[in-house]
C-alpha positions as CSV (number, residue, x, y, z in Angstrom):
1,M,-6.8,15.5,-84.4
2,I,-3.4,15.0,-86.1
3,R,-1.9,13.7,-82.8
4,F,-4.8,11.2,-82.5
5,S,-4.3,10.0,-86.1
6,K,-0.6,9.4,-85.4
7,I,-1.3,7.4,-82.3
8,F,-3.9,5.3,-84.2
9,L,-1.4,4.8,-87.0
10,Y,1.4,3.7,-84.6
11,L,-1.0,1.3,-82.8
12,T,-2.1,-0.2,-86.2
13,V,1.5,-0.7,-87.2
14,A,2.4,-2.3,-83.9
15,V,-0.6,-4.7,-84.2
16,L,0.5,-5.6,-87.7
17,I,4.0,-6.2,-86.7
18,V,3.0,-8.5,-83.8
19,W,0.6,-10.3,-86.1
20,Q,2.7,-10.7,-89.2
21,L,6.4,-10.9,-88.1
22,P,6.0,-14.3,-86.3
23,W,4.2,-15.7,-89.3
24,C,6.8,-14.4,-91.8
25,F,9.6,-15.8,-89.7
26,A,7.9,-19.2,-89.4
27,F,7.1,-19.2,-93.2
28,L,10.8,-18.6,-94.1
29,T,12.5,-20.7,-91.5
30,L,10.3,-23.5,-90.2
31,K,9.7,-26.8,-92.1
32,P,6.2,-28.4,-91.8
33,E,6.2,-31.3,-89.5
34,K,3.6,-33.9,-90.0
35,A,3.3,-37.5,-88.7
36,P,3.4,-40.1,-91.4
37,F,0.4,-42.2,-92.2
38,T,0.3,-44.9,-89.4
39,M,-1.8,-47.9,-88.9
40,Y,-1.8,-50.9,-86.5
41,S,-1.2,-54.2,-88.1
42,T,-3.0,-57.1,-86.4
43,L,-0.7,-59.5,-88.2
44,L,2.5,-57.8,-87.2
45,G,1.3,-56.9,-83.7
46,D,2.7,-53.4,-84.1
47,F,2.3,-50.2,-85.9
48,V,3.3,-49.7,-89.6
49,Y,3.9,-46.2,-91.0
50,T,4.6,-45.3,-94.6
51,Q,7.1,-42.9,-96.2
52,L,8.4,-42.0,-99.6
53,D,12.0,-42.9,-100.7
54,Q,14.2,-40.8,-102.9
55,D,12.5,-42.2,-106.0
56,K,9.1,-41.2,-104.6
57,K,8.2,-44.8,-104.1
58,L,6.2,-45.8,-101.0
59,Y,7.6,-48.1,-98.4
60,G,6.8,-49.1,-94.9
61,L,8.5,-49.1,-91.5
62,D,7.7,-50.3,-88.1
63,P,9.0,-48.7,-84.8
64,Q,11.9,-51.2,-84.7
65,G,13.2,-50.0,-88.0
66,H,12.2,-52.9,-90.2
67,T,11.4,-51.9,-93.8
68,F,8.6,-53.3,-96.0
69,T,7.8,-52.9,-99.7
70,Q,4.4,-51.5,-100.7
71,A,3.1,-55.0,-101.5
72,Q,4.2,-56.2,-98.0
73,V,2.4,-53.2,-96.4
74,D,-0.7,-54.2,-98.3
75,S,-0.5,-57.7,-96.8
76,L,0.3,-56.4,-93.3
77,L,-2.9,-54.3,-93.4
78,P,-5.4,-56.6,-95.1
79,A,-8.4,-54.9,-93.7
80,F,-7.3,-51.4,-94.9
81,Y,-6.0,-52.5,-98.3
82,V,-8.8,-55.1,-98.9
83,R,-9.7,-53.8,-102.4
84,Q,-6.1,-53.8,-103.5
85,L,-5.5,-57.3,-102.2
86,A,-8.7,-58.5,-103.8
87,A,-7.8,-57.0,-107.1
88,D,-4.3,-58.7,-106.9
89,Q,-6.0,-61.9,-105.9
90,R,-3.8,-61.9,-102.7
91,F,-6.5,-61.5,-100.1
92,P,-6.0,-64.1,-97.4
93,D,-8.6,-66.8,-96.6
94,S,-8.2,-66.1,-92.9
95,I,-6.8,-63.5,-90.6
96,R,-5.6,-64.5,-87.1
97,G,-7.3,-67.9,-87.6
98,V,-10.6,-66.4,-88.5
99,E,-12.0,-67.2,-92.0
100,V,-13.0,-63.9,-93.6
101,S,-14.0,-62.6,-97.0
102,P,-13.5,-59.2,-98.6
103,K,-17.2,-58.5,-98.2
104,E,-17.1,-59.2,-94.5
105,I,-14.1,-57.0,-94.0
106,Q,-15.7,-54.1,-96.0
107,M,-18.9,-54.4,-94.0
108,T,-17.1,-54.1,-90.6
109,N,-14.6,-51.4,-91.7
110,F,-15.3,-47.9,-90.6
111,S,-13.7,-44.5,-90.1
112,F,-14.7,-41.8,-87.6
113,R,-13.4,-38.3,-87.1
114,S,-14.0,-35.6,-84.5
115,V,-12.5,-32.1,-84.7
116,P,-12.7,-29.3,-82.0
117,S,-14.2,-26.8,-84.4
118,A,-17.3,-29.0,-84.8
119,I,-17.7,-29.0,-81.0
120,N,-16.8,-25.4,-80.3
121,A,-18.6,-23.8,-83.2
122,P,-22.0,-22.0,-82.4
123,Q,-24.8,-24.6,-82.5
124,T,-28.1,-23.7,-84.3
125,G,-30.2,-25.9,-82.0
126,I,-32.3,-26.9,-85.0
127,Y,-32.4,-30.6,-85.9
128,F,-34.0,-32.8,-88.6
129,L,-35.5,-36.2,-87.6
130,M,-35.9,-38.6,-90.6
131,E,-38.2,-41.7,-90.7
132,S,-36.0,-44.6,-89.6
133,M,-38.3,-47.3,-91.0
134,S,-39.4,-45.9,-94.3
135,K,-41.0,-48.3,-96.8
136,R,-38.6,-46.9,-99.5
137,V,-34.9,-47.9,-99.8
138,E,-33.8,-44.3,-100.1
139,L,-33.9,-42.0,-97.0
140,K,-35.9,-38.8,-97.3
141,M,-35.5,-35.5,-95.5
142,P,-38.5,-34.5,-93.3
143,D,-40.9,-31.7,-94.0
144,D,-40.3,-30.3,-90.5
145,A,-37.5,-29.5,-88.1
146,F,-37.4,-29.7,-84.3
147,R,-35.7,-28.1,-81.4
148,F,-35.4,-28.6,-77.6
149,T,-36.9,-26.1,-75.3
150,D,-37.1,-25.8,-71.5
151,K,-40.4,-27.6,-71.5
152,G,-40.2,-30.1,-74.4
153,V,-39.7,-30.7,-78.1
154,E,-41.1,-28.4,-80.7
155,F,-41.6,-29.6,-84.3
156,I,-41.9,-26.8,-86.8
157,N,-43.4,-27.3,-90.3
158,M,-40.9,-25.6,-92.5
159,E,-43.3,-24.7,-95.3
160,A,-45.9,-23.0,-93.1
161,N,-43.4,-21.9,-90.5
162,R,-45.7,-23.1,-87.7
163,I,-45.3,-25.4,-84.7
164,D,-46.9,-28.8,-85.1
165,G,-48.6,-29.0,-81.7
166,A,-49.8,-32.6,-82.0
167,K,-46.4,-34.0,-83.0
168,S,-44.6,-31.9,-80.5
169,A,-46.8,-33.2,-77.7
170,L,-46.4,-36.8,-78.8
171,F,-42.6,-36.7,-78.7
172,T,-42.4,-34.6,-75.6
173,D,-44.7,-36.9,-73.7
174,M,-42.7,-40.0,-74.7
175,L,-39.4,-38.3,-73.6
176,L,-40.9,-37.3,-70.3
177,K,-42.3,-40.9,-69.8
178,K,-38.7,-42.2,-70.3
179,G,-37.4,-39.8,-67.7
180,F,-35.9,-37.1,-69.9
181,T,-35.2,-33.8,-68.2
182,F,-35.5,-30.7,-70.4
183,P,-33.7,-28.8,-71.8
184,A,-31.2,-30.9,-73.7
185,R,-27.6,-30.2,-73.1
186,Y,-26.2,-31.8,-76.3
187,A,-27.5,-33.7,-79.3
188,S,-25.7,-35.6,-82.0
189,G,-27.2,-36.8,-85.3
190,N,-26.4,-37.1,-88.9
191,P,-29.2,-35.5,-90.9
192,T,-28.3,-36.6,-94.4
193,T,-29.8,-39.0,-96.9
194,R,-26.3,-40.2,-98.0
195,K,-26.2,-43.1,-95.6
196,D,-27.6,-46.7,-95.4
197,Y,-30.0,-46.1,-92.5
198,D,-31.0,-43.6,-89.9
199,E,-30.5,-43.9,-86.1
200,G,-31.8,-40.5,-85.2
201,Y,-30.1,-38.8,-82.3
202,L,-28.1,-39.4,-79.2
203,V,-29.1,-36.8,-76.7
204,I,-27.8,-35.7,-73.3
205,D,-30.5,-34.2,-71.1
206,N,-30.3,-31.5,-68.4
207,A,-29.6,-34.2,-65.8
208,H,-26.6,-35.6,-67.7
209,R,-28.4,-38.7,-68.8
210,V,-28.1,-40.2,-72.3
211,F,-31.1,-41.1,-74.5
212,H,-31.5,-42.5,-78.0
213,L,-34.3,-40.7,-80.0
214,K,-35.6,-41.6,-83.4
215,C,-38.8,-41.6,-85.5
216,T,-40.2,-45.1,-86.2
217,K,-43.3,-45.3,-88.5
218,G,-44.2,-41.7,-87.5
219,R,-44.0,-42.4,-83.8
220,P,-41.2,-41.5,-81.3
221,Y,-38.7,-44.2,-80.3
222,V,-37.0,-43.2,-77.1
223,K,-34.5,-45.4,-75.1
224,A,-32.6,-44.4,-72.0
225,I,-28.9,-45.4,-72.2
226,P,-27.7,-46.4,-68.7
227,V,-24.2,-45.1,-68.0
228,P,-21.8,-46.5,-65.4
229,E,-22.2,-45.2,-61.9
230,G,-20.3,-42.0,-61.3
231,V,-20.0,-41.2,-65.0
232,V,-21.1,-37.7,-66.1
233,P,-21.6,-37.7,-69.9
234,E,-20.4,-34.6,-71.7
235,Y,-20.5,-35.3,-75.4
236,V,-22.0,-38.0,-77.6
237,F,-21.4,-39.0,-81.2
238,I,-23.8,-41.0,-83.4
239,T,-22.0,-43.3,-85.8
240,E,-24.4,-45.1,-88.2
241,F,-21.7,-47.4,-89.5
242,R,-22.6,-50.0,-92.2
243,S,-22.3,-52.9,-89.7
244,H,-24.8,-51.2,-87.3
245,Q,-22.2,-51.5,-84.6
246,P,-21.6,-49.5,-82.5
247,L,-24.5,-47.1,-82.0
248,G,-22.2,-44.3,-81.0
249,F,-19.3,-42.9,-78.8
250,M,-19.4,-40.9,-75.6
251,T,-17.0,-38.8,-73.5
252,D,-17.5,-37.8,-69.9
253,Q,-16.3,-34.8,-67.9
254,A,-13.2,-36.7,-66.9
255,H,-12.4,-37.0,-70.7
256,R,-12.8,-40.8,-70.7
257,F,-13.9,-42.4,-74.0
258,Y,-16.8,-44.9,-74.2
259,V,-18.5,-47.0,-76.8
260,I,-22.3,-47.1,-76.9
261,Q,-23.2,-50.5,-78.2
262,S,-26.3,-51.1,-80.4
263,D,-28.0,-52.8,-77.4
264,G,-27.7,-49.7,-75.3
265,S,-24.8,-50.9,-73.1
266,V,-21.9,-48.5,-72.5
267,V,-18.3,-49.8,-72.4
268,E,-15.3,-47.8,-71.3
269,T,-12.3,-48.1,-73.5
270,E,-8.7,-48.0,-72.4
271,L,-8.0,-44.9,-74.5
272,P,-6.3,-42.2,-72.4
273,A,-7.8,-38.8,-71.9
274,F,-9.5,-37.2,-75.0
275,D,-10.9,-33.7,-74.8
276,P,-13.2,-33.1,-77.9
277,T,-13.0,-29.4,-77.4
278,K,-9.2,-29.4,-77.8
279,D,-8.1,-32.6,-79.4
280,E,-8.7,-34.2,-82.8
281,L,-9.7,-37.8,-82.9
282,T,-9.5,-40.2,-85.9
283,I,-10.4,-43.9,-85.8
284,F,-9.9,-46.5,-88.5
285,G,-11.7,-49.7,-87.3
286,N,-12.1,-53.2,-88.5
287,M,-13.4,-56.5,-87.1
288,F,-10.1,-57.2,-85.3
289,D,-8.7,-53.8,-84.0
290,W,-9.1,-50.1,-84.1
291,T,-6.3,-47.6,-84.9
292,V,-7.0,-44.5,-82.9
293,R,-5.1,-41.2,-83.4
294,V,-5.4,-38.4,-80.9
295,S,-3.9,-35.1,-82.2
296,T,-3.1,-32.4,-79.6
297,A,-1.5,-29.0,-80.1
298,T,2.0,-30.6,-80.2
299,D,1.7,-34.4,-80.4
300,D,0.2,-37.2,-82.5
301,R,-0.5,-40.2,-80.3
302,Y,-1.6,-43.5,-81.8
303,Y,-3.4,-46.3,-80.0
304,A,-4.4,-49.8,-81.0
305,L,-7.6,-51.0,-79.4
306,D,-9.0,-54.5,-79.5
307,A,-12.2,-54.4,-81.5
308,N,-14.2,-56.5,-79.0
309,G,-13.2,-55.5,-75.5
310,Y,-11.6,-52.1,-76.4
311,T,-8.5,-52.9,-74.4
312,M,-5.2,-51.4,-75.3
313,L,-3.0,-53.4,-77.6
314,K,-0.2,-50.9,-78.4
315,E,0.6,-47.2,-78.4
316,Y,3.0,-45.0,-80.2
317,A,3.6,-41.3,-80.3
318,Y,5.1,-38.6,-82.5
319,K,6.0,-35.8,-80.2
320,D,6.8,-32.2,-80.5
321,L,5.0,-31.5,-83.8
322,R,4.7,-27.8,-84.3
323,R,1.1,-27.0,-85.3
324,S,0.8,-23.3,-84.6
325,I,2.8,-20.2,-85.0
326,P,3.4,-18.0,-81.9
327,G,2.1,-14.5,-81.9
328,L,-1.1,-12.7,-82.6
329,S,-3.8,-14.5,-84.7
330,F,-7.5,-14.0,-85.4
331,T,-8.6,-17.5,-86.3
332,S,-8.1,-20.9,-84.8
333,P,-8.7,-24.5,-85.9
334,D,-10.5,-25.1,-82.6
335,D,-13.5,-22.9,-83.4
336,K,-15.3,-20.8,-86.0
337,F,-14.9,-17.4,-84.2
338,V,-12.8,-14.5,-85.6
339,K,-11.2,-12.7,-82.7
340,P,-7.8,-11.5,-81.6
341,R,-5.9,-14.2,-79.6
342,F,-2.2,-14.7,-78.6
C-alpha cells in the first residue's frame, strides 16, 4: 500500500511539473504579443494601425511607415469614427465621390465575430423561434421551443412541457414541401429580443442543403437557398444587421467563405481559407469595404474586401504571434471541454 502511495505521489508530481513548469517559464520570460488595432482605409487604399507613443498618445501608421495623428486617423477611417467626426463637425459630404451622411454610414456599418469555442462547444439542439412580423415594435420571446428530429420539427410548450402536435406538423410539412431532409446538420439563429428584427434561422439539412426558416404571422416561412454547384455547406451564420444586408455567411467543407444575400443568392468571397473550428474571424464592415481579420494559432491576417463584389482589395499579416504555451493544459480557447491535452 505504501509503495502504491509513493508511485501515485511521484506520478502526481510529474504531472504537475509538466503542467506548471512551461507556464511558469513563459510567465517569467515571454512578453505578450498582440497585433495592433488595424483597419482598412478606403481613402488611403491601405491599412492603418494604431499604437501608443511614449506619452501614451495614440497615433497611426501604415505599412509603408507613414505616421498620422489621431485626428488624421479619424479622417482616414470616416466610417469607423463617424460619431467622432460628426461631433467635431468634420464628417465629409462625400466619400470616394459618393454623397453620404452620418446616418447612412451608421445604418450600413456592422461588426461580426466567430470564435472556435462557439462552434466546438456542445450544442443543446434546442432553439427558439420568434414571430418575425409582430404587430408590436418590441420583439417577444416565444412560449415554446423547438428541436429537429430524424423525422421533423418538434415544438414543445415550455409551461406544460408537452409537444405541440399541430404546430410541429405545420412546420414539418412546410420544410418537407420545400425539399428539406431531416435531421438538420447545423442551425444558426440569434434568439434574443435585443435586436431590430428577427430573421429566424439558417439551417443546413442532412443532404447539405441550406434553408431559411422563420415564423411569419404564426405560419412557417421556408426558403431553399441555392448554393453554387459542387459546394458542400458546412457552417452558416445568421447576421441580422441593421441594414438587413446580408442575410448571413456560410463556409463549405473546403473552408471557403460565402455571403448569403437577402434575396437568397450566395456569393463566394475572395477571402482565403477560414476554418471556423480552428480560426477566429472578425469583420468590421461599411458601405464601401470590409476589414476582415482571421486569427490562427500563430498569425493575425487582415484582408480588405470590396463591400459590393467581395473581391480582395488588400491584405496584410502579423506573423509568428505566440498565443499558447507549450506543455500540458486542461482547457483550450477552441472549445468548452476540460481534459488533458499537450
